[in-house]
N, C-alpha and C positions, 0 to 999 in steps of 0.2 A: 248334856244331857247328846247324845246322839242327832245329828242333822236330821230333818223331816225329810229333807231328799238324798242324802247320801247314797243311796242305790244310785241316783244318776253319776258319780262320781267316775271321771273317766279320766287316762293319761293318755298324754301324744305320745308316740313312738317315735320323733323327733324332739328332746329337750329334757322329754321325764316330767311335765309338767300336769298336775290335776287340771280339772274342768266340770262343770258340770254340764251336761249334753243330755237336752231336753229331747234329743230323739231317742232316749232309752224309754222314753213314755209309750213309744211303740204305738202312739194314738197320731191316726191320718188329717185329724184336724191342723198338728201341727206344719205341717207341711203347705198349709192354705194360707199360714198366716200371713199378713203383710210383712217384711223384714224389719219395719221400727218396731211391731208389735213383738216381735221376737227381740228383738232388744232387753224390750221390757219386761218378758217374762221371765228369762234370763236370769235377769235383775232380782226377780220377785223369787226363783225358787233358792239363787244365792242368798241372799239375806233374811228367807225363811226362819225368822223366830220363834214365832208364836204368840207376839206379843204385838210389834208394829206390823211386821207381815205373818200370817199366816195362811196357813192350806188352802181356804178356801179363797183366800186373793190369787194362788196359783192357780186355782181350778177357773175362775173367772177370766183369768185371760187366756187361760188353753182356749174356753170357752167364747176366745175374742165375737166369732159371727153371731151368736145370739147374746154374748152381753153389751156387746159397744155402743155405748152411750147412755149408758143403763147404770153397770157395775162402777164403786169406786174400788180405785186400787191404790198400795203402796208405792212409789216408786223412790229407792237411793240411787242416786248419780255415784259415779266412780271421782267425779271432782267436782269444786267448786270453782266458781273463775268471779273476784271480785276487782273491781273497777277502780280504780284510785285516776279523779280528775282533778287538773291543775291547773290549766288555763293560759292562755298567751296574756300577758298583761295589757290591759286594756289604757292604761296610765303612764305615762312616761316620765321619767324625771332628767328633764336637759343635764342637772351635772354628770347623773349614773350614766346618761347615753355617753356624755362624752369622752367619761375614764373606761365606758367600755370600747369605745372607737379609739382611743389612746392605747388601750390594749394590745389590739393589734394593730399595731403599727403605723394607725390613719392622724391623719391631722383632726387634734377635736376642734379644731375651730371654722371646718366643714359643715358639724351637725349646723341644718336649719332651727333657729331658736322658735320661731313658730310652728314648725313640724320636728320635733326630734327624730321621730321613726326615719325620715328624708336626709339623705346626705347627698349634696349637690355639689361634686369636686370639681365641675368646672360648667362653665353658662349651657352647654349642649347635651351634659352625661350625668345621669342620675343613678346614684347606688343604691340597692334597699339592703340595707347590712343588718338589718334586725334580727335577722333568723340570731346572731353571735348573742346580742342583747337579749335576745328571748331568753335561750337559754340557760345563760349567767343568772339571769335575773329570777327566772322559775325554780333556780336549783336554792336560792339565796330566800325568796318572798316562802318556800314552800318546807323551811329546815325542819318546825318544828314539828310537821306531820310526819315530815320521814322519818324524824328519829324515834315517832311512833311506829310506824310500821318497819322498822328496823327491830325496834324493840318486838315486836311479837313476832317476826322471823325467828329470835331467839328464845322467848319465851315459853312459845307455843310447836308440840309434836306436827309435824306434816305440813308445817304454812311455808311456802316459797314466798319471797319477796321479787318480783322483777325489777330491778335498778331504773332512776327514771333514765327517759333520751334513749330507751332503747327500743320502744316503740308500741302505738295500740294497742290497748286492749286485746280488740280482737283478732289483731294481726299478729299478735303473739303470742296467742293461744294456736292459731292457726299456722302458724311456720316453726312453732318450738315447742310448744306443749305438750299434742294434741299424739297420740301413741295408735288412735285404731285401736289396739290393744293394752289393758293395764295387765300387769302380772304384781303377785303382792301373799307375800305369804306362799310360796308354791302354787299357787293356782292361776290360771289366766283367765281373763273374761273381756267382754266386750270394753272398750270406751266410752266414756261417757258423762255430760257435764250439764252444770245449768250455773248461769252467771249473773250478776247484776248491771247486764250489757245487754240491749235490748238486739244487737250483732252478734250475739253468740250462736244463736242461731247458722251464718256462715257454717259452722264448721259441719252439720249434716250432709255438705256437701262431701264432704271424705266418708263418709258411712260413720259418721261418730253420733248420735244420739242427743241433742244438747236445745236448750232454747233462755231462753231470758226470763229471770224473776226476780222480784223486788230484795231491798238489801235485809228486808227484812224474812223472806222463805229464806233468801242461800243462810243468814244469821242460825236459824233451822235446822237446817239439814248440817252445820256446821256442829251442831252441837249435837245430831243424832239425831233427828226427828225427817222423817221420811216426808217428798212431796203427795200431795196427796192429790189423785186427778181422777175426772170420770173416765171411763176406757174409753178414749177415744176414738169416733169416725175414720177412717182410711180413706182419702182420696187417690186413687191412681191416674197422675198425669202422665198420658203416654203419646211422645214424642216420637213425630214420622219427621220425613223431606230433607232436605238436605240445605244446611245453612251459605247464603248468599254469601259470597267472599268479600262483598263491602259490610257487610251488618257485622256489628261488634257485640263482646257479651253484654253490653247496657242496653243494646237492642233488643236484645233477645232476655235480660234483666223484665225491661216493661214491657214486653212484648206478652210475657209469660204471668207478671204483674196484672197488667189491667184483665187479661182473660179467667182467671183464677178470682181475681175481687168480683169479676161480674157472676162467675159463676156460685158466692156466697157461698164459701167452705168455710166461714169464721167459726174457729174452734178444733178445727178438726187438723190432723196427722195428712200432709201432701205426701205420696211418696211415688218418683220418676221411674218409669220403666218403658221400653219399644227400644228399638231397633236405633231412635233421633239420637240417645243418652249415649251411645258410643261414639259422635263426633263433638262430643264437650271435652274440656281437658279437664281436667280437677280443677287448676283456678277456673271454669267455665263453672263449673257446678258448685263451688262457695261463692260466687257472685249471686246468682239465681238461687240457692239459699238461702241468703244472706237478707233475700226483701221479702221474704214472707211476713214478718209484719205488715206490711203494706196490704196485703191483702188479708189478714189479721186469722192468718193459720198459726198453727204451735210451731208445727216445723215443717221445711220444705226437705225431703230425706231423698239422699242418692245410695241407695246399695252399693256395699263393694265391689269393682270388679277389676278387671286385670290397669286398667289407666290410675287409677287407687293407689296401686300397691306400686306401681314403675314410680308415680308422684311422693311415694309415703318412704320408700328406696328402702324398705324393713326388708327383715330375714324371714326364710323360709316357712320358719315357723307360725307366723302370723296366718299366712294362705291355707298354711293346714291344720290351724286351730280354726279358722272362718268357714272351711268346708267340711271340716267334720261336725260341726252346729248349724250349716245348711243357712250362714250369713255374707256368704261369697256366689255370687250369679255372674251368668252370664247374660248382656242386655239381646244378643241376638239369636238366643234361645228363647221361643214366647212358652216352652214344655215346663220352663222354672217363673213363669208369671203365677204372682200369688192373686187371690178374690178380695178383691176391694169393696168399698160401700159403697165407691161408684166410681167409676172412669171419664174422663176427659181427655177427648184427644189435643193436642196443638202440631198442627203443619210448621216447620221452623222455617219453609222456603217461602209461607209467607209474609214473614217478618224484615221490614224496612226499617229505616236508621230513624230515631224520633227524639224528640225532648221532653221533657216534663215539667208543665208549670200551668200558667205562671207563681200559683200558690200550694199545690196537692201533686204529690208525686203520681197518684192514679189520674191524673189528666196527663195526657198524652198527644204528643203532636206531630205529627209529622212533618219531617225537616224540612222537605218540600212543600210543606203548607203551612209555614212560620211565620212568613210574613204576612199574611193574609189573616191567620189568625192574632196574632197581636192586635195588628189594627182594628179587630173586631171586638178584643176582650175592653180595647180604650172605652172610657166613657162615653155616650153615645152622642155629649155635647160637643165633645171635639171633632171639627168638622174637619179639618187640619194639626200637620206638626206645629208646637212650636219653636221656633226655633229663638235661643238663648246665646248672644258670643260672651263669650270671656277669658278672658285671659288667665294662664295658669303660671305663677312664676316668672321664671325667662323667658316662657315659651313661645309661639306662634301662637296666634288664634285660631281657637276650636270652636266646631258649634257642636252646642247638646241640644236631642231633642227627646221627643218621647220612642222610645227604643236604646236609646243609648247606652251602649257596656259601659256601668262605671267599674264593676267586680267581678273579675274572672279568676277563678280559683283551679284549680288541677288540685284533685286531693287524689290518693289511690288507695286506701283505707275502703274496708267494707265494697259494696258498690266494684269498685275499680281496684280491689287487690290482684287481680288479673293483672299478670305481665303483658299480655298482649296487647290490650288499650295504654297501657303508658309506653310501651315501647312504638305503636301507632302515632301517640302523639310525640315523643320524641324524635321522631324520624318524619313526620312533619317537620316540625321543629325545622329541622337541616335545611329541609328542603326553601321552607318558608327562608330564612337565613341566605341561602345560598341566590334563592330567587330574589333578594332586596326587601323583603317587607320587613314592616313594622310594628309594633303596636302602641296604639295614642299613649302616651307618656302621663296621662290623666286617670287610666284604669291604674284601679288596684289590682294587681296580679302578684299571685302564690302559688308556691310549692309546697303542700303537707302530704309527705313521702307518710305512709302505714307506719313504714318501721323501717330502720336500715339497710335492707334489706334492697326495698327498692329501690335508695340513693345510691345503695352499692352497684343494681346494673344497670341502670341507667349511663351511670359516667365509664364503667367496662366496655359499654355497646357506645360509647364516645359520642350519645347525647345531651345530657348535660349541661353543656355548655352553649348550644345552641338556645334548650328551653331558656339558660340564663339571660342568654341575648335579646330575647322578646319579653324576659321581664319577669319568667317566672324562675324565682331563687325558691330554697330550700328555706322555709322560714321554720321549721320544727315538726316533733312526730307523736303531737299530742291532736285531742282534738281540736282543729281553729274554725274556718269559719262557717262550718257546718250550725256550728251552736255561737255561733256569733262573736267567734273570737277572732277578729282580722283587724286589722290596725285600722285606725280613721282615714278617711276619703280626707282629701284636698279642701282645704277650707273655701278658695278658688269654687271648686267643684259642688258640694253642698250649696253656696251659695246660690248657683246657677241653678242646682234643681231646683230650689226655692221659688228663687225669682222667678224661674215658668213654669212652677208647679207640672213639673214634669214628672212622667211615668219613666224612671232610666229603673234598668235592670244588670241584676246578678246571673252571672253565670258559674256552675260549679259541678264537677264529679262526683258530689256527693251521694245522699241520701235523707237528707233532710233539708225543708227551705221555705221553711212556714213565714209569713209573711210578716217583714219587721225583723226578724231573727241576723240576716244578716246584716243588714242595718237599715233606721228607721226613716231613713230617708231614701229609699230602695223599695219601690211598692209592687213591682215583679222581678221574680227570681226562678230562674229553668235550670234543671239538672240534666246534663247533657255527660257523654261519652268526655275522655281526657280528648282527645282530637277535635270533638266542637266546639269545645271550650276554647281553644285553642282558635277554631277557625271564628267563631265569635267573635274573640279577642283581637283579631287582626281588622275583620269588617269591624268594629266596633259597635255592630249595632245587631238585635234580633233581627231587624227592619229587611232582610238578604232573601232573595235566592238565590240558592248558589248556584244552581244551576242555570240559569239566565247571566246573574250579575258577580260582579273579579271582588275574589277578595279585595285587591288591593291593586297600586300601581308599582310596578319596578322603578327605580331612578330614570331609565331609560323612556318610560313613557308605556311599555308591554305591561296591558291588562295580565293576572292572574286570579285563574282560577279556582276552586275545592279540588276538583279533579288533577288540574297539574300537581298539589303538592301532596295527594293522597298515596301514603305508597300501599303497597299490593300488600294482601294478604301473607302470598309467599316469603315475601322480603321483609316480613313482620315474624314470621314464622321461622326464616332459617336466621335471626338475628335472635332469636329466645332461645333457641336449639343452640348455637354459639358461646351466648356471653350469659343465661341463665340455666339450665339445667343441670349444669354439672355442680355448680356452686351456688344453687339456692339457697342453703341453708347454713354454710359456713360462716358467711359475714355475723346473723343474727348470732349465733352458735359463739362464736368469738368474743361478741357484744358483751353478751349474755354472761360467761364465763368472768371478761375482765372487768366489768361494770366500769364506771369512771370514778374520777379522783377523790369528786367532791361526794359519791356515796359510799364511796371506799374508806373516807375520812372520817365520815359521820361516828361522832360516838353518841349511846345511847344508855340507855340504863341498864343495868344487870340486874334487877328483881323479879321475884314472882310477879309481885302488884307493880302497876304502873301507878310511877309518882306522877298527878295530877300538879301540872301549876294552875295556879287557879289564875294568875294573871293573863294566864295565856286567849288569845282570841281565835287560836283555829281548833284547838283541842281545849273541850271539855266534858268533864265525864254528863253523860247523859242523863236525861231523869225522868227515864220511861218505867222504873221500877218504884218512885216514890206514893211511898202509902200501899205496899204491896199487902194483899193481906196472905196469910198460910191459905184458906180457903176460897171457895169460888162462890161470889159474890151472887144473893138472885138476882132475877133479870129486874133493872130498871128501866120502866116506862121514861121515856122524852115527854116532860112535861111544861107546856108554854113556852115553847121556842121560838127563838126569833130565827129569821133566816138574814145569816151574816152577807151574802151574794146573792143576786137571781141573775142566773147567769142563761146562755143560747147555746146554741148546737157547737158543737165542734170546739168544744174547750179541752185545750192539750196542756202536756204535763208542761210546755215551756210557762203558760199560763199560771199555770197552779207553780209552780216553783221554778221560777228561773236556774238555770245552768249559766249565765253570760256576768257581763259586769252593774259591778251596786254600784248603782244611779248616786250622787249627790244630795238629791233631797230625800231617798229614800228614809225608811225606817229601819231598815239594816244600818246606813250610810248612819243616820245620827247617834244607833247604838257605837258605832266603829270611832266614830269625833269623839264620843265621852269618854272612850277609852285611850285619847289624845294618838290618835291615827290619823294624819292626812289623806286627804284623796288618792293620791299616788299611794298611799299602802292598802287601799283596802282590798285588790286582788278582787275575785271573782267568786259569787256564789259556790259554785260548784269545787273549788278551792278550801272555801270555809264552810264546808258540813259536817267537820267534824264539830263546829260551836253550833249546839241547838237555840243559843239567843239569836245568832247573824238570820240562819238559815227560818228561824220559826217567825220572826221581822219580814224575812224575803218573801213566806206564803202570800201567793198569789200579789208581787210587786212588777208584774208586767206590766209594760206601760204600752202592752195589745191588750189588756181584758177586758171585755166588754161589759159592763155592769149595769144591765136598766133600769138599775134605780138611781144612776147615776147619768147617763143617757148617751153618756161617752168614754172613751175608752182611756184606762189608766188605772194605778192599781188605788183607786178613792171607793168608799160606798156610804152608806146611808145608817147610821145609829139612828135607827127605829126610835125608841121611847125620846131622844132628844131633837131629833131632825137633821139633826146636824152630819155635815158631808166631811168624813176623816177617814186617812189611814186606815185600812184594812186592820192591821196590825191593833189601831190604835182604839178600833169600836170593838173589838174582839177581846183586847184589854180590859174594857168598862161592860161590857157584857160580862164578862170570865167574877170581874169584882163583884159586877150585883148578881152575881148568883142566877144567871140567867143561860141555859142552855143552847145551843147554836144549830141551824140546818144550813146547808146550803141546794137552790134550786137550780135545778140547769137540762139544756131539752138532749140534743142526741150525740151519742159516742163525748161521753164527756169520761178522757182524760186518757184521750188517744195521743200518740207519740212516745218517746223515748222512758222507757224504765227508768224510773229515780223513786229510792227509796224516800223522799221527803216528801212527795208527791199526797203521801198519806200522813205521817210523822209527824208531818208541819200543821196541816189543818187538826192534827189529833192534839196539838200543843195549843193551839188558837180555842179550842173548846168546842169543835164542831163536834154532834154526837150522830151526825145523819147525810148522807145526801140524796137528795130523790131528785133521778135525772128520766128521759126517757130511756134512755140507753148508756150503756156500758161499756167503755174497752175492756175487754176478759182480765187481764194483768193489771191496771190497774184497780177495778173492780177486787181483786181477790186480796192487791194491799189495803184499801180498805178496809178487807174482815178480816186482816192480820194486825188490825192495829184498831180494833173493836169500834172503825166507822161503819154502821149499817147500811149498803147500799141501797137505795130502796125504788124499784120503777114503778112508773104510771103502765095503768093497765094498758092495752095495745087500744092505739085511736085516741090513749088522755096525752093532755101536758098539760103545763101551768096557762096558756091561754086557753084552750078551748074548757077549763074549769074555771075561768073568771077567776085565775089568782093573781093578786098584788105583788106579792110575798111582802108584803105590810101583817097579813095575821100572824097571828100566834097559832101556834103548830103541839096539839101532843098526838105521843102516838104510845098507844097501849101496848105493851108484850105480854104476851100471855103466860103461864107458869111453864109451860111446855113448848119451847121453839122447836119447829120441824124446814127442811129446806121450801125451799119455793112458797113462805109460809105467807100468806097474803093476812095483810094487817091494817089496821082504820086509820088514818088520822082526822081530828076531831077539833074543837074549839072555832077558829074562824071557820072554815068550812070543811066539811065532813067529805073524801074522798079515800079510795080502797089504792095499796098501792103492793108490790110484791117484791118481799125478801129475799133478796139475791145470794139465798145460802146454798150453794149449790149441791151441796154434800154436808154427811153430821157432821164432817169433822171441822167444815164451815163453822158450822152451826157451836161445836167446841170451842172454837177460837174466840168467837164473841163474847160466850157466857163470862170467857176466864178473863176478857178484857183486851181479848190480842194476841197473837200466836208467841210474841215472846213473853209476854206473860201467861201463858199455857206451860212454855218448856222452863220458865224459871219455876215453876211450881212443880213440876215433875222432878226436879233435881232437889227441891226442898222435901220432899216423900223421899 
């Protein structure tokens, strides 16, 4: 059949490529649309098939001014980006470490048997060589999964696999995979993407529309199902003023984050405009775009301009196409400004250096107020700092106190993908070393570049050796300190912290720092720009006023202040131009094409169907389609359910499905031990997420989980019928054995944090049928619906406490024969109250009725 919008097809003069041109609607509403909405419109026009995408959907998007926040529309992205999580080994085998050392020409006897990740060459010099071991062990431990990925790249069309040790997923997406436009079957159209990583949003800094989704949604998109979304409101963020020379990109990020969070823009698109945008480089924009999940926006979109084209180093054909469909703009020309749902103005000249913490990214502290703020955060009972002296191996005596820095991690992905902030840190390290400053050896320092490109430009600019001299050695390219994958602190340090009950600190340049995530004994964690991470590491404490107190003292006794070693903006920009711009993509492209020896030598099955190995503890055939009927079952009410957990506010995805190491006493550990694996072979939850048996046991296995049934943190719950305190998995297993359905009670912001499909798949396999909370993080709410779990919200002003729920009641939730979006349901039995079913669209209702999105897609294929 002829395409319903074939009359909109146009041809570029240069290149002869065809494209759908919405300007041929000759509708004045198009010129007033935000550019992000124009991308949605083009995708709907191009993919209009009368089934998934209808002409009425196209008209709804064109009528955005009237239909925003009302109409439900489909979106078919150009690409799907899947994240693999391997993780750095948490447990280290002494013999394996000595072998790794010997392979690199070092004396294996130098490995410290008490702490194998530390190599002491002599009494005064310590070398952290764990990066070698990490990379080699990572590839060996995850061979089964890598074989599966390589099989996928051969068995499926249109599937590309980025080899291991190339870079973090969001960084590779930014530097290598993104095209700004796509060309397929003779047509050119805007690039767009959804990914299983919340940092996917950083791509909006290049004018590429994209956001994070769960693995459940991405699986459906790969199988041809468009995303369904309520046509979003678009907040225009107008940038004015001039950037202070000492203000880094992360300062601007945190300033905008705070401003937009206070503006209450949850679930909306943000689109930047105004003359201030032109001052931001493409890396600046991606840095800002990356943080939009922190203020609950869906995307933070920067339309393409000349700065974007310069960064992308693309041909004229891109500019010609974008101008033809009005997706290219000049920020200095206000006549090009679209009409927005709301406009927020931010003056860039008002932004000053900040850090964020000690627990949440939105809690910002001006660097000038850091010392005073940390003291105020301490327990009121602490009237003075509690000093504890300790000796660390062969080193001199050091004093640890409240505020002492024990973890300092420079991370260059996500927030700090911007080369300027990394070069600022590198140039500052050079000046610090030349001034004779050092970092105390008990501080666990690390450098985790987002990709090999970062290592390349740090090396080319000559600053990498100076970072190494301060202890910031490259440890690898995957997610590290942000997700708790960091080498352990020395035992003497841990003992000192426990002995003094100290509130010690971690400082990192990432964007995730929930309490206990870096290390369970480090209670205060701060996000900071890379140069400030160095500054606090050199100072050794967060309790310092940089304007009045020196960072340190040189061997000659001279005091050195932060202003003495902070490089100028001009110095950084000149270094960036000399060492980065001309070769920013060459290194990564070469690594992509070359791969690595291990990946190139991996053998994989040559078959249409993957031959599952039933002995594997990494990859198992999932059980989500067991007992799948061809017809949709009638609505099933929840009767006499028990609460598996009674939770409070701010339950994060880390609490629900941890991504870090597997604790020895956990249910997942018991399972792996039953498979004859030693603790050093456990690896991480992230690495084993292809095994549902491990991941189900790892659900709610966080040591920081606060369950009101128990009254203290830990992965335990109350089995209500017996009154016993059990592991969450063991309790759920008993309930399922007895045929008792389960619910979860929770407070505000349930499911905030990183996107992970197992935060919904895990509860589903535990037997959870519904979650009743005061509010949900939107992405997680969608994931629950995608697995057939009902997200139920207390009525405004109500919660478990106001309703006097103990959590030990039985809950019956009766479903009507016909469900509809935002339907109010009544719970009965122990106590009766009303909740709202958070099905936002008819598609949500359809997914739930099928038992989840995956079952819906499966039935579609069966028909």
